[in-house]
mmCIF entry with sequence, helices, sheets and N, C-alpha, C, O atoms, coordinates in Angstrom:
data_MODEL
# 
_entry.id   MODEL 
# 
_entity.id                         1 
_entity.type                       polymer 
_entity.pdbx_number_of_molecules   1 
# 
_entity_poly.entity_id                      1 
_entity_poly.type                           'polypeptide(L)' 
_entity_poly.nstd_linkage                   no 
_entity_poly.nstd_monomer                   no 
_entity_poly.pdbx_seq_one_letter_code       MVRFLSENWGNIIVVAVLAAAVAGILVNMHRRKKAGKGCGCGCDSCPSNGICHPKQ 
_entity_poly.pdbx_seq_one_letter_code_can   MVRFLSENWGNIIVVAVLAAAVAGILVNMHRRKKAGKGCGCGCDSCPSNGICHPKQ 
_entity_poly.pdbx_strand_id                 A 
# 
loop_
_entity_poly_seq.entity_id 
_entity_poly_seq.num 
_entity_poly_seq.mon_id 
_entity_poly_seq.hetero 
1 1  MET n 
1 2  VAL n 
1 3  ARG n 
1 4  PHE n 
1 5  LEU n 
1 6  SER n 
1 7  GLU n 
1 8  ASN n 
1 9  TRP n 
1 10 GLY n 
1 11 ASN n 
1 12 ILE n 
1 13 ILE n 
1 14 VAL n 
1 15 VAL n 
1 16 ALA n 
1 17 VAL n 
1 18 LEU n 
1 19 ALA n 
1 20 ALA n 
1 21 ALA n 
1 22 VAL n 
1 23 ALA n 
1 24 GLY n 
1 25 ILE n 
1 26 LEU n 
1 27 VAL n 
1 28 ASN n 
1 29 MET n 
1 30 HIS n 
1 31 ARG n 
1 32 ARG n 
1 33 LYS n 
1 34 LYS n 
1 35 ALA n 
1 36 GLY n 
1 37 LYS n 
1 38 GLY n 
1 39 CYS n 
1 40 GLY n 
1 41 CYS n 
1 42 GLY n 
1 43 CYS n 
1 44 ASP n 
1 45 SER n 
1 46 CYS n 
1 47 PRO n 
1 48 SER n 
1 49 ASN n 
1 50 GLY n 
1 51 ILE n 
1 52 CYS n 
1 53 HIS n 
1 54 PRO n 
1 55 LYS n 
1 56 GLN n 
# 
_struct_asym.id          A 
_struct_asym.entity_id   1 
# 
loop_
_struct_conf.conf_type_id 
_struct_conf.id 
_struct_conf.pdbx_PDB_helix_id 
_struct_conf.beg_label_comp_id 
_struct_conf.beg_label_asym_id 
_struct_conf.beg_label_seq_id 
_struct_conf.pdbx_beg_PDB_ins_code 
_struct_conf.end_label_comp_id 
_struct_conf.end_label_asym_id 
_struct_conf.end_label_seq_id 
_struct_conf.pdbx_end_PDB_ins_code 
_struct_conf.beg_auth_comp_id 
_struct_conf.beg_auth_asym_id 
_struct_conf.beg_auth_seq_id 
_struct_conf.end_auth_comp_id 
_struct_conf.end_auth_asym_id 
_struct_conf.end_auth_seq_id 
_struct_conf.pdbx_PDB_helix_class 
_struct_conf.details 
_struct_conf.pdbx_PDB_helix_length 
HELX_P HELX_P1 AA1 VAL A 2  ? GLU A 7  ? VAL A 2  GLU A 7  1 ? 6  
HELX_P HELX_P2 AA2 TRP A 9  ? LYS A 34 ? TRP A 9  LYS A 34 1 ? 26 
HELX_P HELX_P3 AA3 ASN A 49 ? CYS A 52 ? ASN A 49 CYS A 52 1 ? 4  
# 
_struct_conf_type.id          HELX_P 
_struct_conf_type.criteria    ? 
_struct_conf_type.reference   ? 
# 
loop_
_atom_site.group_PDB 
_atom_site.id 
_atom_site.type_symbol 
_atom_site.label_atom_id 
_atom_site.label_alt_id 
_atom_site.label_comp_id 
_atom_site.label_asym_id 
_atom_site.label_entity_id 
_atom_site.label_seq_id 
_atom_site.pdbx_PDB_ins_code 
_atom_site.Cartn_x 
_atom_site.Cartn_y 
_atom_site.Cartn_z 
_atom_site.occupancy 
_atom_site.B_iso_or_equiv 
_atom_site.pdbx_formal_charge 
_atom_site.auth_seq_id 
_atom_site.auth_comp_id 
_atom_site.auth_asym_id 
_atom_site.auth_atom_id 
_atom_site.pdbx_PDB_model_num 
ATOM 1   N N  . MET A 1 1  ? -8.559  135.670 52.382 1.00 0.00 ? 1  MET A N  1 
ATOM 2   C CA . MET A 1 1  ? -8.258  134.292 52.026 1.00 0.00 ? 1  MET A CA 1 
ATOM 3   C C  . MET A 1 1  ? -7.675  133.539 53.216 1.00 0.00 ? 1  MET A C  1 
ATOM 4   O O  . MET A 1 1  ? -8.033  132.388 53.464 1.00 0.00 ? 1  MET A O  1 
ATOM 5   N N  . VAL A 1 2  ? -6.779  134.189 53.949 1.00 0.00 ? 2  VAL A N  1 
ATOM 6   C CA . VAL A 1 2  ? -6.173  133.547 55.120 1.00 0.00 ? 2  VAL A CA 1 
ATOM 7   C C  . VAL A 1 2  ? -7.237  133.280 56.174 1.00 0.00 ? 2  VAL A C  1 
ATOM 8   O O  . VAL A 1 2  ? -7.200  132.254 56.852 1.00 0.00 ? 2  VAL A O  1 
ATOM 9   N N  . ARG A 1 3  ? -8.177  134.194 56.312 1.00 0.00 ? 3  ARG A N  1 
ATOM 10  C CA . ARG A 1 3  ? -9.252  134.005 57.290 1.00 0.00 ? 3  ARG A CA 1 
ATOM 11  C C  . ARG A 1 3  ? -10.104 132.791 56.920 1.00 0.00 ? 3  ARG A C  1 
ATOM 12  O O  . ARG A 1 3  ? -10.445 131.978 57.780 1.00 0.00 ? 3  ARG A O  1 
ATOM 13  N N  . PHE A 1 4  ? -10.442 132.675 55.647 1.00 0.00 ? 4  PHE A N  1 
ATOM 14  C CA . PHE A 1 4  ? -11.229 131.525 55.186 1.00 0.00 ? 4  PHE A CA 1 
ATOM 15  C C  . PHE A 1 4  ? -10.504 130.221 55.482 1.00 0.00 ? 4  PHE A C  1 
ATOM 16  O O  . PHE A 1 4  ? -11.104 129.269 55.983 1.00 0.00 ? 4  PHE A O  1 
ATOM 17  N N  . LEU A 1 5  ? -9.209  130.178 55.171 1.00 0.00 ? 5  LEU A N  1 
ATOM 18  C CA . LEU A 1 5  ? -8.424  128.969 55.414 1.00 0.00 ? 5  LEU A CA 1 
ATOM 19  C C  . LEU A 1 5  ? -8.336  128.655 56.899 1.00 0.00 ? 5  LEU A C  1 
ATOM 20  O O  . LEU A 1 5  ? -8.442  127.491 57.287 1.00 0.00 ? 5  LEU A O  1 
ATOM 21  N N  . SER A 1 6  ? -8.146  129.653 57.727 1.00 0.00 ? 6  SER A N  1 
ATOM 22  C CA . SER A 1 6  ? -8.021  129.399 59.157 1.00 0.00 ? 6  SER A CA 1 
ATOM 23  C C  . SER A 1 6  ? -9.346  128.956 59.769 1.00 0.00 ? 6  SER A C  1 
ATOM 24  O O  . SER A 1 6  ? -9.350  128.203 60.743 1.00 0.00 ? 6  SER A O  1 
ATOM 25  N N  . GLU A 1 7  ? -10.467 129.408 59.217 1.00 0.00 ? 7  GLU A N  1 
ATOM 26  C CA . GLU A 1 7  ? -11.772 129.022 59.745 1.00 0.00 ? 7  GLU A CA 1 
ATOM 27  C C  . GLU A 1 7  ? -12.216 127.640 59.251 1.00 0.00 ? 7  GLU A C  1 
ATOM 28  O O  . GLU A 1 7  ? -13.026 126.981 59.902 1.00 0.00 ? 7  GLU A O  1 
ATOM 29  N N  . ASN A 1 8  ? -11.692 127.206 58.114 1.00 0.00 ? 8  ASN A N  1 
ATOM 30  C CA . ASN A 1 8  ? -12.164 125.971 57.490 1.00 0.00 ? 8  ASN A CA 1 
ATOM 31  C C  . ASN A 1 8  ? -11.080 124.927 57.292 1.00 0.00 ? 8  ASN A C  1 
ATOM 32  O O  . ASN A 1 8  ? -11.236 124.039 56.454 1.00 0.00 ? 8  ASN A O  1 
ATOM 33  N N  . TRP A 1 9  ? -9.990  125.004 58.034 1.00 0.00 ? 9  TRP A N  1 
ATOM 34  C CA . TRP A 1 9  ? -8.883  124.074 57.802 1.00 0.00 ? 9  TRP A CA 1 
ATOM 35  C C  . TRP A 1 9  ? -9.287  122.634 58.059 1.00 0.00 ? 9  TRP A C  1 
ATOM 36  O O  . TRP A 1 9  ? -8.788  121.737 57.380 1.00 0.00 ? 9  TRP A O  1 
ATOM 37  N N  . GLY A 1 10 ? -10.155 122.385 58.997 1.00 0.00 ? 10 GLY A N  1 
ATOM 38  C CA . GLY A 1 10 ? -10.609 121.018 59.280 1.00 0.00 ? 10 GLY A CA 1 
ATOM 39  C C  . GLY A 1 10 ? -11.370 120.427 58.109 1.00 0.00 ? 10 GLY A C  1 
ATOM 40  O O  . GLY A 1 10 ? -11.136 119.285 57.715 1.00 0.00 ? 10 GLY A O  1 
ATOM 41  N N  . ASN A 1 11 ? -12.281 121.213 57.556 1.00 0.00 ? 11 ASN A N  1 
ATOM 42  C CA . ASN A 1 11 ? -13.045 120.749 56.390 1.00 0.00 ? 11 ASN A CA 1 
ATOM 43  C C  . ASN A 1 11 ? -12.144 120.529 55.182 1.00 0.00 ? 11 ASN A C  1 
ATOM 44  O O  . ASN A 1 11 ? -12.327 119.572 54.431 1.00 0.00 ? 11 ASN A O  1 
ATOM 45  N N  . ILE A 1 12 ? -11.187 121.403 55.000 1.00 0.00 ? 12 ILE A N  1 
ATOM 46  C CA . ILE A 1 12 ? -10.274 121.285 53.864 1.00 0.00 ? 12 ILE A CA 1 
ATOM 47  C C  . ILE A 1 12 ? -9.463  120.000 53.977 1.00 0.00 ? 12 ILE A C  1 
ATOM 48  O O  . ILE A 1 12 ? -9.261  119.310 52.978 1.00 0.00 ? 12 ILE A O  1 
ATOM 49  N N  . ILE A 1 13 ? -9.000  119.672 55.168 1.00 0.00 ? 13 ILE A N  1 
ATOM 50  C CA . ILE A 1 13 ? -8.210  118.449 55.365 1.00 0.00 ? 13 ILE A CA 1 
ATOM 51  C C  . ILE A 1 13 ? -9.066  117.213 55.112 1.00 0.00 ? 13 ILE A C  1 
ATOM 52  O O  . ILE A 1 13 ? -8.612  116.269 54.466 1.00 0.00 ? 13 ILE A O  1 
ATOM 53  N N  . VAL A 1 14 ? -10.302 117.209 55.615 1.00 0.00 ? 14 VAL A N  1 
ATOM 54  C CA . VAL A 1 14 ? -11.193 116.065 55.409 1.00 0.00 ? 14 VAL A CA 1 
ATOM 55  C C  . VAL A 1 14 ? -11.484 115.868 53.926 1.00 0.00 ? 14 VAL A C  1 
ATOM 56  O O  . VAL A 1 14 ? -11.445 114.740 53.435 1.00 0.00 ? 14 VAL A O  1 
ATOM 57  N N  . VAL A 1 15 ? -11.772 116.938 53.215 1.00 0.00 ? 15 VAL A N  1 
ATOM 58  C CA . VAL A 1 15 ? -12.049 116.841 51.786 1.00 0.00 ? 15 VAL A CA 1 
ATOM 59  C C  . VAL A 1 15 ? -10.809 116.361 51.033 1.00 0.00 ? 15 VAL A C  1 
ATOM 60  O O  . VAL A 1 15 ? -10.925 115.559 50.107 1.00 0.00 ? 15 VAL A O  1 
ATOM 61  N N  . ALA A 1 16 ? -9.638  116.836 51.413 1.00 0.00 ? 16 ALA A N  1 
ATOM 62  C CA . ALA A 1 16 ? -8.407  116.403 50.749 1.00 0.00 ? 16 ALA A CA 1 
ATOM 63  C C  . ALA A 1 16 ? -8.154  114.917 50.973 1.00 0.00 ? 16 ALA A C  1 
ATOM 64  O O  . ALA A 1 16 ? -7.746  114.215 50.047 1.00 0.00 ? 16 ALA A O  1 
ATOM 65  N N  . VAL A 1 17 ? -8.389  114.429 52.190 1.00 0.00 ? 17 VAL A N  1 
ATOM 66  C CA . VAL A 1 17 ? -8.189  113.008 52.483 1.00 0.00 ? 17 VAL A CA 1 
ATOM 67  C C  . VAL A 1 17 ? -9.183  112.162 51.695 1.00 0.00 ? 17 VAL A C  1 
ATOM 68  O O  . VAL A 1 17 ? -8.809  111.133 51.131 1.00 0.00 ? 17 VAL A O  1 
ATOM 69  N N  . LEU A 1 18 ? -10.441 112.581 51.650 1.00 0.00 ? 18 LEU A N  1 
ATOM 70  C CA . LEU A 1 18 ? -11.447 111.837 50.882 1.00 0.00 ? 18 LEU A CA 1 
ATOM 71  C C  . LEU A 1 18 ? -11.131 111.843 49.389 1.00 0.00 ? 18 LEU A C  1 
ATOM 72  O O  . LEU A 1 18 ? -11.286 110.822 48.718 1.00 0.00 ? 18 LEU A O  1 
ATOM 73  N N  . ALA A 1 19 ? -10.691 112.977 48.870 1.00 0.00 ? 19 ALA A N  1 
ATOM 74  C CA . ALA A 1 19 ? -10.335 113.055 47.460 1.00 0.00 ? 19 ALA A CA 1 
ATOM 75  C C  . ALA A 1 19 ? -9.142  112.144 47.148 1.00 0.00 ? 19 ALA A C  1 
ATOM 76  O O  . ALA A 1 19 ? -9.111  111.504 46.097 1.00 0.00 ? 19 ALA A O  1 
ATOM 77  N N  . ALA A 1 20 ? -8.172  112.084 48.047 1.00 0.00 ? 20 ALA A N  1 
ATOM 78  C CA . ALA A 1 20 ? -7.017  111.201 47.850 1.00 0.00 ? 20 ALA A CA 1 
ATOM 79  C C  . ALA A 1 20 ? -7.450  109.739 47.889 1.00 0.00 ? 20 ALA A C  1 
ATOM 80  O O  . ALA A 1 20 ? -6.937  108.925 47.121 1.00 0.00 ? 20 ALA A O  1 
ATOM 81  N N  . ALA A 1 21 ? -8.384  109.396 48.768 1.00 0.00 ? 21 ALA A N  1 
ATOM 82  C CA . ALA A 1 21 ? -8.862  108.013 48.848 1.00 0.00 ? 21 ALA A CA 1 
ATOM 83  C C  . ALA A 1 21 ? -9.597  107.625 47.568 1.00 0.00 ? 21 ALA A C  1 
ATOM 84  O O  . ALA A 1 21 ? -9.381  106.537 47.034 1.00 0.00 ? 21 ALA A O  1 
ATOM 85  N N  . VAL A 1 22 ? -10.454 108.497 47.079 1.00 0.00 ? 22 VAL A N  1 
ATOM 86  C CA . VAL A 1 22 ? -11.187 108.215 45.841 1.00 0.00 ? 22 VAL A CA 1 
ATOM 87  C C  . VAL A 1 22 ? -10.223 108.103 44.668 1.00 0.00 ? 22 VAL A C  1 
ATOM 88  O O  . VAL A 1 22 ? -10.372 107.213 43.832 1.00 0.00 ? 22 VAL A O  1 
ATOM 89  N N  . ALA A 1 23 ? -9.245  108.988 44.596 1.00 0.00 ? 23 ALA A N  1 
ATOM 90  C CA . ALA A 1 23 ? -8.258  108.923 43.521 1.00 0.00 ? 23 ALA A CA 1 
ATOM 91  C C  . ALA A 1 23 ? -7.467  107.615 43.595 1.00 0.00 ? 23 ALA A C  1 
ATOM 92  O O  . ALA A 1 23 ? -7.194  107.002 42.563 1.00 0.00 ? 23 ALA A O  1 
ATOM 93  N N  . GLY A 1 24 ? -7.103  107.190 44.781 1.00 0.00 ? 24 GLY A N  1 
ATOM 94  C CA . GLY A 1 24 ? -6.380  105.922 44.946 1.00 0.00 ? 24 GLY A CA 1 
ATOM 95  C C  . GLY A 1 24 ? -7.213  104.731 44.497 1.00 0.00 ? 24 GLY A C  1 
ATOM 96  O O  . GLY A 1 24 ? -6.698  103.816 43.855 1.00 0.00 ? 24 GLY A O  1 
ATOM 97  N N  . ILE A 1 25 ? -8.497  104.740 44.833 1.00 0.00 ? 25 ILE A N  1 
ATOM 98  C CA . ILE A 1 25 ? -9.380  103.652 44.413 1.00 0.00 ? 25 ILE A CA 1 
ATOM 99  C C  . ILE A 1 25 ? -9.503  103.617 42.896 1.00 0.00 ? 25 ILE A C  1 
ATOM 100 O O  . ILE A 1 25 ? -9.449  102.546 42.292 1.00 0.00 ? 25 ILE A O  1 
ATOM 101 N N  . LEU A 1 26 ? -9.669  104.784 42.278 1.00 0.00 ? 26 LEU A N  1 
ATOM 102 C CA . LEU A 1 26 ? -9.797  104.839 40.820 1.00 0.00 ? 26 LEU A CA 1 
ATOM 103 C C  . LEU A 1 26 ? -8.518  104.378 40.116 1.00 0.00 ? 26 LEU A C  1 
ATOM 104 O O  . LEU A 1 26 ? -8.582  103.671 39.111 1.00 0.00 ? 26 LEU A O  1 
ATOM 105 N N  . VAL A 1 27 ? -7.368  104.775 40.639 1.00 0.00 ? 27 VAL A N  1 
ATOM 106 C CA . VAL A 1 27 ? -6.093  104.347 40.055 1.00 0.00 ? 27 VAL A CA 1 
ATOM 107 C C  . VAL A 1 27 ? -5.941  102.839 40.188 1.00 0.00 ? 27 VAL A C  1 
ATOM 108 O O  . VAL A 1 27 ? -5.500  102.174 39.250 1.00 0.00 ? 27 VAL A O  1 
ATOM 109 N N  . ASN A 1 28 ? -6.304  102.292 41.349 1.00 0.00 ? 28 ASN A N  1 
ATOM 110 C CA . ASN A 1 28 ? -6.217  100.853 41.563 1.00 0.00 ? 28 ASN A CA 1 
ATOM 111 C C  . ASN A 1 28 ? -7.134  100.101 40.602 1.00 0.00 ? 28 ASN A C  1 
ATOM 112 O O  . ASN A 1 28 ? -6.733  99.091  40.024 1.00 0.00 ? 28 ASN A O  1 
ATOM 113 N N  . MET A 1 29 ? -8.362  100.589 40.428 1.00 0.00 ? 29 MET A N  1 
ATOM 114 C CA . MET A 1 29 ? -9.298  99.952  39.504 1.00 0.00 ? 29 MET A CA 1 
ATOM 115 C C  . MET A 1 29 ? -8.760  99.984  38.069 1.00 0.00 ? 29 MET A C  1 
ATOM 116 O O  . MET A 1 29 ? -8.877  99.003  37.334 1.00 0.00 ? 29 MET A O  1 
ATOM 117 N N  . HIS A 1 30 ? -8.177  101.106 37.683 1.00 0.00 ? 30 HIS A N  1 
ATOM 118 C CA . HIS A 1 30 ? -7.629  101.235 36.326 1.00 0.00 ? 30 HIS A CA 1 
ATOM 119 C C  . HIS A 1 30 ? -6.458  100.267 36.116 1.00 0.00 ? 30 HIS A C  1 
ATOM 120 O O  . HIS A 1 30 ? -6.363  99.625  35.070 1.00 0.00 ? 30 HIS A O  1 
ATOM 121 N N  . ARG A 1 31 ? -5.582  100.167 37.096 1.00 0.00 ? 31 ARG A N  1 
ATOM 122 C CA . ARG A 1 31 ? -4.433  99.256  36.986 1.00 0.00 ? 31 ARG A CA 1 
ATOM 123 C C  . ARG A 1 31 ? -4.891  97.802  36.907 1.00 0.00 ? 31 ARG A C  1 
ATOM 124 O O  . ARG A 1 31 ? -4.349  97.022  36.124 1.00 0.00 ? 31 ARG A O  1 
ATOM 125 N N  . ARG A 1 32 ? -5.892  97.433  37.719 1.00 0.00 ? 32 ARG A N  1 
ATOM 126 C CA . ARG A 1 32 ? -6.404  96.060  37.696 1.00 0.00 ? 32 ARG A CA 1 
ATOM 127 C C  . ARG A 1 32 ? -7.057  95.748  36.352 1.00 0.00 ? 32 ARG A C  1 
ATOM 128 O O  . ARG A 1 32 ? -6.894  94.648  35.823 1.00 0.00 ? 32 ARG A O  1 
ATOM 129 N N  . LYS A 1 33 ? -7.783  96.696  35.808 1.00 0.00 ? 33 LYS A N  1 
ATOM 130 C CA . LYS A 1 33 ? -8.436  96.476  34.525 1.00 0.00 ? 33 LYS A CA 1 
ATOM 131 C C  . LYS A 1 33 ? -7.395  96.302  33.415 1.00 0.00 ? 33 LYS A C  1 
ATOM 132 O O  . LYS A 1 33 ? -7.546  95.433  32.556 1.00 0.00 ? 33 LYS A O  1 
ATOM 133 N N  . LYS A 1 34 ? -6.333  97.131  33.431 1.00 0.00 ? 34 LYS A N  1 
ATOM 134 C CA . LYS A 1 34 ? -5.280  97.007  32.420 1.00 0.00 ? 34 LYS A CA 1 
ATOM 135 C C  . LYS A 1 34 ? -4.536  95.683  32.551 1.00 0.00 ? 34 LYS A C  1 
ATOM 136 O O  . LYS A 1 34 ? -4.051  95.137  31.559 1.00 0.00 ? 34 LYS A O  1 
ATOM 137 N N  . ALA A 1 35 ? -4.446  95.166  33.785 1.00 0.00 ? 35 ALA A N  1 
ATOM 138 C CA . ALA A 1 35 ? -3.761  93.899  34.018 1.00 0.00 ? 35 ALA A CA 1 
ATOM 139 C C  . ALA A 1 35 ? -4.661  92.712  33.697 1.00 0.00 ? 35 ALA A C  1 
ATOM 140 O O  . ALA A 1 35 ? -4.210  91.567  33.741 1.00 0.00 ? 35 ALA A O  1 
ATOM 141 N N  . GLY A 1 36 ? -5.933  92.970  33.374 1.00 0.00 ? 36 GLY A N  1 
ATOM 142 C CA . GLY A 1 36 ? -6.853  91.901  33.020 1.00 0.00 ? 36 GLY A CA 1 
ATOM 143 C C  . GLY A 1 36 ? -7.477  91.208  34.205 1.00 0.00 ? 36 GLY A C  1 
ATOM 144 O O  . GLY A 1 36 ? -7.993  90.099  34.068 1.00 0.00 ? 36 GLY A O  1 
ATOM 145 N N  . LYS A 1 37 ? -7.444  91.839  35.378 1.00 0.00 ? 37 LYS A N  1 
ATOM 146 C CA . LYS A 1 37 ? -7.979  91.209  36.580 1.00 0.00 ? 37 LYS A CA 1 
ATOM 147 C C  . LYS A 1 37 ? -9.441  91.551  36.818 1.00 0.00 ? 37 LYS A C  1 
ATOM 148 O O  . LYS A 1 37 ? -10.061 90.961  37.703 1.00 0.00 ? 37 LYS A O  1 
ATOM 149 N N  . GLY A 1 38 ? -10.004 92.465  36.076 1.00 0.00 ? 38 GLY A N  1 
ATOM 150 C CA . GLY A 1 38 ? -11.429 92.781  36.209 1.00 0.00 ? 38 GLY A CA 1 
ATOM 151 C C  . GLY A 1 38 ? -11.772 93.420  37.529 1.00 0.00 ? 38 GLY A C  1 
ATOM 152 O O  . GLY A 1 38 ? -10.983 94.181  38.090 1.00 0.00 ? 38 GLY A O  1 
ATOM 153 N N  . CYS A 1 39 ? -12.956 93.109  38.026 1.00 0.00 ? 39 CYS A N  1 
ATOM 154 C CA . CYS A 1 39 ? -13.469 93.776  39.221 1.00 0.00 ? 39 CYS A CA 1 
ATOM 155 C C  . CYS A 1 39 ? -13.152 93.015  40.501 1.00 0.00 ? 39 CYS A C  1 
ATOM 156 O O  . CYS A 1 39 ? -13.378 93.546  41.589 1.00 0.00 ? 39 CYS A O  1 
ATOM 157 N N  . GLY A 1 40 ? -12.647 91.815  40.417 1.00 0.00 ? 40 GLY A N  1 
ATOM 158 C CA . GLY A 1 40 ? -12.323 91.053  41.602 1.00 0.00 ? 40 GLY A CA 1 
ATOM 159 C C  . GLY A 1 40 ? -13.308 89.940  41.894 1.00 0.00 ? 40 GLY A C  1 
ATOM 160 O O  . GLY A 1 40 ? -13.042 89.096  42.749 1.00 0.00 ? 40 GLY A O  1 
ATOM 161 N N  . CYS A 1 41 ? -14.434 89.918  41.208 1.00 0.00 ? 41 CYS A N  1 
ATOM 162 C CA . CYS A 1 41 ? -15.400 88.846  41.402 1.00 0.00 ? 41 CYS A CA 1 
ATOM 163 C C  . CYS A 1 41 ? -15.260 87.849  40.250 1.00 0.00 ? 41 CYS A C  1 
ATOM 164 O O  . CYS A 1 41 ? -14.475 88.075  39.329 1.00 0.00 ? 41 CYS A O  1 
ATOM 165 N N  . GLY A 1 42 ? -15.995 86.780  40.297 1.00 0.00 ? 42 GLY A N  1 
ATOM 166 C CA . GLY A 1 42 ? -15.923 85.771  39.250 1.00 0.00 ? 42 GLY A CA 1 
ATOM 167 C C  . GLY A 1 42 ? -16.434 86.295  37.919 1.00 0.00 ? 42 GLY A C  1 
ATOM 168 O O  . GLY A 1 42 ? -17.550 86.810  37.847 1.00 0.00 ? 42 GLY A O  1 
ATOM 169 N N  . CYS A 1 43 ? -15.649 86.176  36.879 1.00 0.00 ? 43 CYS A N  1 
ATOM 170 C CA . CYS A 1 43 ? -16.035 86.715  35.578 1.00 0.00 ? 43 CYS A CA 1 
ATOM 171 C C  . CYS A 1 43 ? -16.885 85.734  34.766 1.00 0.00 ? 43 CYS A C  1 
ATOM 172 O O  . CYS A 1 43 ? -17.507 86.128  33.779 1.00 0.00 ? 43 CYS A O  1 
ATOM 173 N N  . ASP A 1 44 ? -16.918 84.474  35.167 1.00 0.00 ? 44 ASP A N  1 
ATOM 174 C CA . ASP A 1 44 ? -17.656 83.485  34.390 1.00 0.00 ? 44 ASP A CA 1 
ATOM 175 C C  . ASP A 1 44 ? -19.152 83.786  34.337 1.00 0.00 ? 44 ASP A C  1 
ATOM 176 O O  . ASP A 1 44 ? -19.774 83.637  33.285 1.00 0.00 ? 44 ASP A O  1 
ATOM 177 N N  . SER A 1 45 ? -19.727 84.201  35.443 1.00 0.00 ? 45 SER A N  1 
ATOM 178 C CA . SER A 1 45 ? -21.161 84.453  35.478 1.00 0.00 ? 45 SER A CA 1 
ATOM 179 C C  . SER A 1 45 ? -21.506 85.937  35.398 1.00 0.00 ? 45 SER A C  1 
ATOM 180 O O  . SER A 1 45 ? -22.665 86.304  35.588 1.00 0.00 ? 45 SER A O  1 
ATOM 181 N N  . CYS A 1 46 ? -20.546 86.780  35.125 1.00 0.00 ? 46 CYS A N  1 
ATOM 182 C CA . CYS A 1 46 ? -20.770 88.224  35.071 1.00 0.00 ? 46 CYS A CA 1 
ATOM 183 C C  . CYS A 1 46 ? -21.421 88.598  33.745 1.00 0.00 ? 46 CYS A C  1 
ATOM 184 O O  . CYS A 1 46 ? -20.928 88.189  32.694 1.00 0.00 ? 46 CYS A O  1 
ATOM 185 N N  . PRO A 1 47 ? -22.517 89.366  33.757 1.00 0.00 ? 47 PRO A N  1 
ATOM 186 C CA . PRO A 1 47 ? -23.151 89.763  32.507 1.00 0.00 ? 47 PRO A CA 1 
ATOM 187 C C  . PRO A 1 47 ? -22.302 90.735  31.684 1.00 0.00 ? 47 PRO A C  1 
ATOM 188 O O  . PRO A 1 47 ? -22.552 90.899  30.490 1.00 0.00 ? 47 PRO A O  1 
ATOM 189 N N  . SER A 1 48 ? -21.316 91.376  32.287 1.00 0.00 ? 48 SER A N  1 
ATOM 190 C CA . SER A 1 48 ? -20.452 92.311  31.570 1.00 0.00 ? 48 SER A CA 1 
ATOM 191 C C  . SER A 1 48 ? -19.131 91.674  31.159 1.00 0.00 ? 48 SER A C  1 
ATOM 192 O O  . SER A 1 48 ? -18.184 92.389  30.833 1.00 0.00 ? 48 SER A O  1 
ATOM 193 N N  . ASN A 1 49 ? -19.049 90.368  31.167 1.00 0.00 ? 49 ASN A N  1 
ATOM 194 C CA . ASN A 1 49 ? -17.812 89.662  30.843 1.00 0.00 ? 49 ASN A CA 1 
ATOM 195 C C  . ASN A 1 49 ? -17.295 90.057  29.459 1.00 0.00 ? 49 ASN A C  1 
ATOM 196 O O  . ASN A 1 49 ? -16.086 90.202  29.277 1.00 0.00 ? 49 ASN A O  1 
ATOM 197 N N  . GLY A 1 50 ? -18.187 90.233  28.484 1.00 0.00 ? 50 GLY A N  1 
ATOM 198 C CA . GLY A 1 50 ? -17.763 90.595  27.136 1.00 0.00 ? 50 GLY A CA 1 
ATOM 199 C C  . GLY A 1 50 ? -17.182 91.996  27.047 1.00 0.00 ? 50 GLY A C  1 
ATOM 200 O O  . GLY A 1 50 ? -16.411 92.298  26.136 1.00 0.00 ? 50 GLY A O  1 
ATOM 201 N N  . ILE A 1 51 ? -17.551 92.845  27.985 1.00 0.00 ? 51 ILE A N  1 
ATOM 202 C CA . ILE A 1 51 ? -17.035 94.222  27.984 1.00 0.00 ? 51 ILE A CA 1 
ATOM 203 C C  . ILE A 1 51 ? -15.628 94.252  28.588 1.00 0.00 ? 51 ILE A C  1 
ATOM 204 O O  . ILE A 1 51 ? -14.728 94.891  28.042 1.00 0.00 ? 51 ILE A O  1 
ATOM 205 N N  . CYS A 1 52 ? -15.445 93.566  29.706 1.00 0.00 ? 52 CYS A N  1 
ATOM 206 C CA . CYS A 1 52 ? -14.144 93.562  30.379 1.00 0.00 ? 52 CYS A CA 1 
ATOM 207 C C  . CYS A 1 52 ? -13.113 92.725  29.624 1.00 0.00 ? 52 CYS A C  1 
ATOM 208 O O  . CYS A 1 52 ? -11.943 93.097  29.527 1.00 0.00 ? 52 CYS A O  1 
ATOM 209 N N  . HIS A 1 53 ? -13.566 91.593  29.094 1.00 0.00 ? 53 HIS A N  1 
ATOM 210 C CA . HIS A 1 53 ? -12.665 90.661  28.427 1.00 0.00 ? 53 HIS A CA 1 
ATOM 211 C C  . HIS A 1 53 ? -13.190 90.357  27.040 1.00 0.00 ? 53 HIS A C  1 
ATOM 212 O O  . HIS A 1 53 ? -13.783 89.300  26.822 1.00 0.00 ? 53 HIS A O  1 
ATOM 213 N N  . PRO A 1 54 ? -12.980 91.272  26.086 1.00 0.00 ? 54 PRO A N  1 
ATOM 214 C CA . PRO A 1 54 ? -13.492 91.016  24.731 1.00 0.00 ? 54 PRO A CA 1 
ATOM 215 C C  . PRO A 1 54 ? -12.818 89.797  24.114 1.00 0.00 ? 54 PRO A C  1 
ATOM 216 O O  . PRO A 1 54 ? -11.634 89.545  24.337 1.00 0.00 ? 54 PRO A O  1 
ATOM 217 N N  . LYS A 1 55 ? -13.585 89.052  23.343 1.00 0.00 ? 55 LYS A N  1 
ATOM 218 C CA . LYS A 1 55 ? -13.044 87.863  22.648 1.00 0.00 ? 55 LYS A CA 1 
ATOM 219 C C  . LYS A 1 55 ? -12.100 88.327  21.546 1.00 0.00 ? 55 LYS A C  1 
ATOM 220 O O  . LYS A 1 55 ? -12.448 89.185  20.735 1.00 0.00 ? 55 LYS A O  1 
ATOM 221 N N  . GLN A 1 56 ? -10.913 87.754  21.527 1.00 0.00 ? 56 GLN A N  1 
ATOM 222 C CA . GLN A 1 56 ? -9.921  88.158  20.526 1.00 0.00 ? 56 GLN A CA 1 
ATOM 223 C C  . GLN A 1 56 ? -9.684  87.049  19.545 1.00 0.00 ? 56 GLN A C  1 
ATOM 224 O O  . GLN A 1 56 ? -8.880  87.200  18.625 1.00 0.00 ? 56 GLN A O  1 
# 
């Protein structure tokens, strides 16, 4: 196991950084959606407007 880690530490670090970036993006998207901010583009002409902002 130690040999595998020592031979692949560069790949492991790159994968960990990419996974952290993807997780950060997903958390940010979830927080924005809960706050009612949507995807960041104009919601008036968006075909998915009814999904993001249901009529209450």
